[in-house]
Structure formats: C-alpha cells, structure tokens
C-alpha positions as CSV (number, residue, x, y, z in Angstrom):
1,M,0.0,0.0,0.0
2,S,1.4,3.4,-1.0
3,D,2.0,6.4,1.3
4,H,-1.0,8.0,-0.3
5,D,-3.4,5.4,1.0
6,D,-4.3,7.5,4.0
7,E,-5.5,10.2,1.7
8,A,-8.3,7.9,0.6
9,L,-9.8,8.3,4.1
10,A,-12.6,10.6,3.5
11,T,-13.3,11.9,7.0
12,A,-10.7,13.9,9.0
13,P,-10.5,12.9,12.7
14,V,-12.1,15.1,15.3
15,A,-10.4,15.3,18.7
16,K,-12.5,13.7,21.3
17,T,-12.3,15.0,24.8
18,D,-13.6,13.5,28.0
19,S,-16.6,15.8,27.8
20,V,-17.8,14.1,24.7
21,Y,-17.7,10.6,26.1
22,F,-18.0,11.1,29.9
23,S,-20.6,13.0,31.9
24,D,-19.8,15.1,34.9
25,E,-21.4,12.5,37.2
26,T,-19.3,10.2,39.3
27,F,-20.0,6.6,40.4
28,A,-19.4,7.7,44.0
29,S,-22.4,10.1,43.8
30,L,-24.8,7.2,42.9
31,P,-26.9,5.5,45.6
32,L,-25.1,2.2,45.2
33,S,-24.4,-0.6,47.7
34,E,-21.0,-0.8,49.4
35,P,-20.0,-4.0,47.5
36,T,-20.7,-2.4,44.2
37,Q,-18.9,0.9,45.1
38,R,-15.9,-1.1,46.3
39,V,-15.5,-3.0,43.1
40,L,-16.0,0.1,40.9
41,A,-13.3,1.9,42.9
42,E,-11.0,-1.1,42.5
43,M,-11.6,-1.1,38.7
44,N,-10.8,2.7,38.6
45,F,-14.3,3.6,37.3
46,V,-14.7,7.3,38.3
47,K,-16.9,9.1,35.9
48,L,-20.0,7.8,34.2
49,T,-20.3,7.8,30.4
50,K,-23.1,9.7,28.9
51,I,-25.4,6.7,28.4
52,Q,-24.6,5.5,32.0
53,S,-25.5,8.9,33.4
54,K,-28.8,9.0,31.6
55,S,-29.9,5.4,32.3
56,I,-28.6,4.2,35.7
57,R,-30.6,6.5,37.9
58,P,-34.0,5.8,36.1
59,L,-33.3,2.1,36.3
60,L,-32.4,2.2,40.0
61,A,-35.8,3.9,40.4
62,G,-37.5,0.9,38.8
63,S,-38.4,2.4,35.4
64,D,-38.5,0.4,32.2
65,L,-36.0,1.7,29.7
66,L,-35.4,1.9,26.0
67,G,-31.8,2.8,25.2
68,S,-30.2,3.9,22.0
69,A,-26.4,4.3,22.1
70,K,-23.4,4.0,19.9
71,T,-21.3,0.9,20.1
72,G,-18.5,1.4,22.6
73,S,-20.5,3.8,24.7
74,G,-20.4,1.9,28.0
75,K,-24.0,0.5,27.9
76,T,-23.1,-2.9,29.5
77,L,-22.6,-1.3,32.9
78,S,-25.8,0.8,32.3
79,F,-27.9,-2.3,32.6
80,L,-25.7,-4.5,34.8
81,I,-25.2,-2.1,37.8
82,P,-29.0,-1.5,38.3
83,S,-29.8,-5.2,37.9
84,I,-27.2,-6.2,40.5
85,E,-28.4,-3.4,42.8
86,L,-32.0,-4.5,42.6
87,L,-31.2,-8.1,43.5
88,Y,-29.0,-7.0,46.3
89,K,-31.8,-4.7,47.6
90,V,-34.4,-7.5,47.7
91,K,-31.9,-10.0,49.1
92,F,-32.3,-12.4,46.2
93,T,-30.9,-15.8,47.0
94,P,-30.2,-18.9,44.9
95,R,-33.3,-20.6,46.3
96,K,-35.4,-17.9,44.5
97,G,-34.0,-19.0,41.2
98,T,-33.3,-16.5,38.4
99,G,-33.9,-12.8,39.1
100,C,-32.2,-11.3,36.1
101,I,-32.0,-12.5,32.5
102,V,-29.8,-10.7,29.9
103,I,-30.3,-11.8,26.3
104,S,-27.5,-11.3,23.9
105,P,-27.4,-12.0,20.1
106,T,-24.2,-14.0,19.9
107,R,-22.2,-16.4,22.1
108,E,-19.1,-14.2,22.0
109,L,-21.0,-11.1,23.2
110,A,-22.8,-13.3,25.9
111,L,-19.3,-14.4,27.1
112,Q,-18.1,-10.9,27.3
113,I,-21.1,-9.7,29.3
114,Y,-20.7,-12.6,31.6
115,G,-17.1,-11.7,32.1
116,V,-18.2,-8.2,33.3
117,V,-20.9,-9.8,35.6
118,K,-18.2,-11.8,37.3
119,E,-16.1,-8.7,37.9
120,I,-18.9,-6.5,39.1
121,T,-20.3,-9.1,41.5
122,K,-16.9,-9.8,43.1
123,Y,-18.2,-8.7,46.6
124,H,-21.8,-9.7,46.1
125,T,-23.3,-13.1,47.0
126,Q,-25.5,-13.4,43.9
127,T,-24.9,-16.5,41.7
128,H,-24.4,-16.1,38.0
129,G,-24.3,-18.3,34.9
130,I,-24.4,-18.4,31.2
131,V,-26.5,-20.5,28.7
132,M,-25.7,-20.5,25.0
133,G,-25.8,-22.7,21.9
134,G,-22.8,-24.9,21.5
135,A,-22.3,-25.3,25.2
136,N,-23.0,-28.4,27.3
137,R,-26.8,-28.3,27.8
138,R,-26.9,-30.8,30.6
139,A,-24.3,-28.9,32.7
140,E,-26.3,-25.7,32.1
141,A,-29.5,-27.4,33.3
142,E,-27.9,-28.7,36.5
143,R,-26.6,-25.2,37.2
144,L,-30.0,-23.6,36.6
145,V,-31.8,-26.0,38.9
146,K,-29.3,-25.1,41.7
147,G,-30.3,-21.4,41.2
148,V,-28.6,-18.8,38.9
149,N,-29.6,-15.3,40.1
150,I,-28.1,-13.5,37.1
151,L,-28.3,-15.4,33.8
152,I,-26.7,-14.3,30.5
153,A,-28.2,-16.1,27.5
154,T,-28.5,-16.4,23.8
155,P,-32.2,-16.6,22.6
156,G,-32.4,-20.1,21.3
157,R,-30.8,-21.9,24.2
158,L,-32.7,-19.7,26.7
159,L,-36.0,-20.7,25.1
160,D,-35.0,-24.4,25.2
161,H,-34.4,-24.2,29.0
162,L,-37.5,-22.2,29.7
163,Q,-39.6,-24.8,27.9
164,N,-37.8,-28.0,28.8
165,T,-35.6,-27.8,31.9
166,K,-37.5,-29.0,34.9
167,G,-36.6,-27.3,38.1
168,F,-35.5,-24.1,36.4
169,V,-37.1,-21.4,38.6
170,Y,-37.8,-18.2,36.7
171,H,-41.2,-17.2,38.1
172,N,-39.4,-14.8,40.5
173,L,-37.8,-12.9,37.6
174,Q,-37.3,-9.2,38.4
175,I,-35.3,-7.9,35.5
176,F,-35.3,-8.7,31.8
177,V,-32.6,-7.2,29.6
178,I,-32.5,-7.3,25.8
179,D,-29.1,-6.2,24.5
180,E,-28.4,-5.4,20.8
181,A,-32.1,-6.0,20.0
182,D,-31.7,-5.0,16.4
183,R,-29.0,-7.6,15.9
184,I,-31.0,-10.3,17.7
185,L,-33.9,-9.7,15.2
186,S,-31.7,-9.3,12.1
187,I,-30.2,-12.8,12.6
188,G,-33.6,-14.4,12.9
189,F,-34.6,-14.7,16.5
190,E,-37.9,-12.8,16.2
191,E,-40.1,-15.8,17.0
192,E,-37.8,-17.1,19.8
193,M,-38.0,-13.6,21.4
194,R,-41.8,-13.7,21.2
195,Q,-41.9,-17.1,22.8
196,I,-39.5,-16.1,25.6
197,I,-41.6,-13.1,26.5
198,K,-44.7,-15.3,26.7
199,C,-42.9,-17.6,29.1
200,I,-41.5,-15.1,31.6
201,P,-43.5,-13.1,34.3
202,T,-45.2,-9.9,33.1
203,T,-44.4,-8.1,36.4
204,R,-40.8,-7.2,35.8
205,Q,-38.5,-4.4,34.9
206,T,-37.5,-4.4,31.2
207,M,-34.4,-2.8,29.6
208,L,-34.0,-2.9,25.9
209,F,-30.9,-1.5,24.1
210,S,-30.5,-1.2,20.3
211,A,-27.9,0.7,18.2
212,T,-30.4,1.2,15.4
213,Q,-34.2,1.4,15.3
214,T,-36.2,-0.7,12.9
215,K,-39.8,-1.8,12.4
216,K,-39.0,-5.2,14.0
217,V,-37.4,-3.5,17.0
218,E,-40.5,-1.3,17.4
219,D,-42.7,-4.5,17.3
220,L,-40.4,-6.1,20.0
221,I,-40.7,-3.0,22.2
222,K,-44.5,-3.3,22.0
223,V,-44.6,-6.9,23.2
224,S,-41.8,-6.7,25.8
225,I,-42.4,-3.3,27.5
226,Q,-45.8,-3.0,29.2
227,G,-46.0,0.7,30.2
228,T,-44.2,3.8,28.9
229,P,-40.5,3.4,29.1
230,V,-37.9,6.0,29.8
231,Y,-36.2,6.7,26.5
232,V,-32.4,7.2,26.7
233,G,-30.2,8.2,23.8
234,V,-26.9,9.9,23.5
235,D,-26.9,10.2,19.7
236,D,-30.1,12.2,19.7
237,V,-28.5,15.1,21.5
238,E,-24.9,15.2,20.4
239,N,-25.2,14.0,16.8
240,S,-27.2,11.7,14.6
241,N,-24.2,9.6,13.5
242,A,-24.0,6.0,14.9
243,T,-20.2,6.0,14.7
244,V,-17.9,7.9,17.0
245,Q,-16.1,11.1,16.0
246,T,-12.5,9.9,16.3
247,L,-13.1,7.3,13.6
248,E,-11.5,8.1,10.3
249,Q,-13.5,6.4,7.4
250,G,-12.6,6.0,3.8
251,Y,-12.7,3.8,0.8
252,V,-10.5,2.5,-2.0
253,V,-11.6,1.4,-5.5
254,T,-9.7,-1.5,-7.0
255,P,-10.4,-4.0,-9.8
256,S,-11.1,-7.6,-8.6
257,D,-7.8,-8.9,-9.9
258,K,-5.8,-6.4,-7.8
259,R,-7.9,-6.6,-4.6
260,F,-6.1,-9.4,-2.8
261,L,-2.7,-7.9,-3.7
262,L,-3.8,-4.6,-2.1
263,L,-5.0,-6.4,1.0
264,F,-1.8,-8.5,1.2
265,T,0.4,-5.4,0.8
266,F,-1.6,-3.4,3.4
267,L,-1.4,-6.3,6.0
268,K,2.3,-6.8,5.4
269,K,3.0,-3.1,6.1
270,N,0.8,-3.2,9.3
271,L,1.9,-6.3,11.0
272,N,2.6,-4.2,14.1
273,K,-1.0,-3.0,14.2
274,K,-4.3,-4.5,15.4
275,V,-6.4,-5.1,12.3
276,M,-9.8,-6.7,11.7
277,V,-10.7,-7.8,8.1
278,F,-14.4,-8.5,7.3
279,F,-15.6,-10.9,4.6
280,S,-19.1,-11.8,3.5
281,S,-18.9,-15.6,4.0
282,C,-17.4,-18.2,6.2
283,N,-15.8,-19.9,3.2
284,A,-14.0,-16.6,2.3
285,V,-12.6,-16.3,5.8
286,K,-11.4,-19.9,5.7
287,F,-9.8,-19.5,2.2
288,Y,-8.0,-16.2,2.9
289,G,-7.0,-17.3,6.3
290,E,-5.2,-20.4,5.0
291,L,-3.8,-18.4,2.1
292,L,-2.4,-15.6,4.2
293,N,-0.9,-17.9,6.8
294,Y,0.7,-19.9,3.9
295,I,2.4,-16.8,2.5
296,D,3.8,-15.7,5.8
297,V,1.1,-13.2,6.9
298,P,0.0,-14.7,10.3
299,V,-3.7,-14.3,10.8
300,L,-6.4,-15.5,13.2
301,D,-9.9,-16.2,11.9
302,I,-13.4,-16.4,13.4
303,H,-16.6,-17.4,11.7
304,G,-19.9,-19.1,12.3
305,K,-19.0,-22.6,11.2
306,Q,-16.3,-23.0,13.8
307,K,-16.9,-24.9,17.0
308,Q,-17.7,-22.6,20.0
309,N,-14.5,-23.4,21.9
310,K,-12.4,-22.5,18.9
311,R,-14.2,-19.2,18.4
312,T,-13.9,-18.3,22.1
313,T,-10.2,-19.1,22.2
314,T,-9.5,-17.1,19.1
315,F,-11.6,-14.1,20.4
316,F,-9.7,-13.9,23.7
317,Q,-6.4,-14.5,22.0
318,F,-7.0,-11.5,19.7
319,C,-8.3,-9.4,22.6
320,S,-5.2,-9.8,24.6
321,A,-2.8,-9.3,21.7
322,K,-1.0,-5.9,21.2
323,S,-1.0,-6.5,17.5
324,G,-2.4,-9.0,15.1
325,I,-4.8,-9.7,12.2
326,L,-8.3,-11.2,12.6
327,L,-10.3,-12.3,9.6
328,C,-14.0,-12.5,10.4
329,T,-17.6,-12.5,9.3
330,D,-20.3,-10.3,10.8
331,V,-20.7,-12.8,13.6
332,A,-17.8,-11.0,15.3
333,A,-19.0,-7.5,14.4
334,R,-21.7,-6.7,16.8
335,G,-21.1,-5.5,20.4
336,L,-17.7,-7.2,20.9
337,D,-15.4,-5.0,22.9
338,I,-12.0,-5.8,21.4
339,P,-9.4,-3.4,22.8
340,A,-7.3,-1.1,20.7
341,V,-8.2,-2.1,17.2
342,D,-6.3,0.2,14.8
343,W,-7.9,-0.7,11.5
344,I,-11.1,-2.1,10.2
345,I,-10.8,-3.4,6.6
346,Q,-14.0,-4.4,4.8
347,Y,-12.8,-6.7,2.0
348,D,-16.4,-7.4,1.1
349,P,-18.8,-4.5,1.6
350,P,-21.8,-5.2,3.9
351,D,-25.2,-5.9,2.5
352,D,-26.9,-3.4,4.8
353,P,-25.7,0.1,5.9
354,K,-26.6,-0.8,9.5
355,E,-24.0,-3.6,9.3
356,Y,-21.4,-1.1,8.2
357,I,-22.0,0.9,11.4
358,H,-21.5,-2.2,13.5
359,R,-18.5,-3.4,11.7
360,V,-16.6,-0.1,12.0
361,G,-17.9,0.1,15.6
362,R,-15.1,-2.3,16.5
363,T,-12.5,0.5,16.4
364,A,-12.4,4.0,18.0
365,R,-14.1,2.6,21.1
366,G,-14.1,4.1,24.6
367,A,-13.1,7.5,25.9
368,T,-9.8,7.9,24.1
369,G,-10.5,5.6,21.2
370,A,-9.2,6.4,17.7
371,G,-9.2,4.2,14.7
372,K,-9.5,3.9,10.9
373,A,-11.9,2.1,8.7
374,L,-11.3,1.3,5.0
375,L,-13.9,-0.1,2.6
376,M,-12.7,-1.9,-0.5
377,L,-14.9,-1.5,-3.5
378,L,-14.9,-2.8,-7.1
379,P,-15.4,-0.2,-9.8
380,E,-18.9,-1.5,-10.5
381,E,-19.9,-1.1,-6.9
382,L,-19.6,2.7,-7.0
383,G,-23.1,4.1,-7.1
C-alpha cells in the first residue's frame, strides 16, 4: 500500500475530549451498595459515560428503559449495575432461582457480558451463569436447577431451557434485559423472542438496548415493555451519527484482480498494528485465512462454522494481543469490545448500511478511542 493510501480516508478525525464521552457525574455520587462501590473503585471507574449517566438512575428507580447508544458507549454497565443493585436490595438468593436475564445476540457477546458480571459481582453473593448454543446443555440445566440469580443467555438456548428444563425457577424474575435488540432480530430470533416473552412473568423491569431502530425493534418493544419506558439516547443530543467522532473512514476502489494484492500489501505493512478484516462468508474467511498464513502473513480467523470453543479461544487471543490480524464474518462485528483495534478493513462491503455501522464500531471505542476504517470497493460497486 502506498504512502497516499491514508489520503483515501474521507473523514478527518475530530479530537475527542472527556466531555464528549463522559458525563460530569461520578459513580461515588450514585446511591449504590457498598459491595458495588468497592469493586467500581478497584476497577478505577470514576466518571459515568453519557449513556450510563442517563440510564442508571431511572433504572435504579425501577423504570423500564429503551436505550439507544453508539457501540463502545459503556452501555453494558448501564444495565448490569441497576440489575445487581435491585437483586441486592431485595436479598435475592439462589433458592429464588433466576432474578435477572440478559439476552445477547451472539455467544461471543454473551461471554463478554458474563465476564463483566463476574467482575462487578466480586463482593456480592449473587450467583451467576451463562447458557448458550454450542455449550453443554446438561451442565447448564444442572446449574439452573441449583439457582442462577443473574443469567446471561442467547435466545435459542434460553427458550430451550424455559420450555424443557424441569426445576429451572424463573417465576421470580425481576429484570429482563434485551441487549443489541436489532442484531437479535436481524439474525432471525424474532419468533424465539416472542416465545421467551410469553414464558416469563409480566411483572418485571425491562431494559431494551438497540444501536439502530427498525420496524422489527419497534414491534419487539410493544410486546416486551408494558408501560411507557424512559427513552435514553446519546446520539439524539450530540449528533445523529451512529459512529464515534474519532473514527477516520474512507474507501479505495480497486479492480477484482488487484484486490487481494492490495490487502496483502496493506497487511504486510501493518503487522505491528491490530487489524480486523471483514468478509461476507465463512468460506471466504477460511480460504483467505489459509492463504495468508501460507504466504507468511500470520492471521487468526473467526466465523460461524467454527466450534464454539475455537471461536472463544480465538476471540480472547486477539483481545489480549497488542498486534495481530483477525479475519472474520459479521458474527464478530456486533457488540464485541475488542481493545485497541487500529484498522477495520472491509474486503467485502456489507449488504446493509446498518452492518457497516456495527463493523466499524469495533474501532475507536471508549473514551480515548481512535481508529481507521477502510472499505474496499470494485469499480462496478460505485453508485
């Protein structure tokens, strides 16, 4: 890739200060329990992000909430802290079964949320667990019967347990969280969500988060939230873009016979960076993964046809690496908080503009996040 490639990036970066990402409110000012305050202090969480500042207090007060926020905005703590606090307040024990269910679209995101749950409940006595496709169903069922207070789940496996696991106590459910609702629906879980909502108690607090609003999301809101929810958005006030301001975005037009050469040259020159490359199919990820590794460009790959333990291992390996290249399909695009990604390369353009937002949302995350996104187009794809 030439020195002029950066000139292809269409949008100049805008400096992001703490005031753009963080609010003036501190965690110490919130009416939180001592175990929660202690762990937040240990984790060096001082100021709330904008979405946290707008959502945590209404949720602590018991309101239903509809949240719209950019990827990387800190929304996971927005729903976890109030959930943990409510269960603490009512002295929820394992004998009462499951008090909080968080539904996530993918196994990777579910694992990530579960990791945060384990950290935040360090000084709490609440039990926690995760159920997801690809994991050992019998072991999950045994755990559920013993009592899992905070449950992270993917839709299909959760519905299976609700319908078929005897001894799974969920009639005491207090909190129901739907994270990445638009993604859950776009990958085909609409009917499962309707069935889940029919199974669980209607007297509960509901929190629904979605990066984009669609007709299907609106329909899900109608069936999942009984009254009038508090609407919380950060994009509606600051700007209407669903990507953050420190993200440089651009595109390059190249004929099909030169496209791989361009990718190869770019990756060779950026081996010391953290790069994610998106493809449209599992087969493409497998093919280019084998090819690049063969020609001495070491890459990791993650796609939907891999076994769950392989995907999980690869995901955490890339997360902990200071540099590296990850080839992936959109299964890895939504909601995953991968630290310090420098470049997002879209070898195949997404089918839907919303997927573009969620792909590039893997970089420029957090308060000081900065990153670059490059879309590779064929001449005939220019419109």
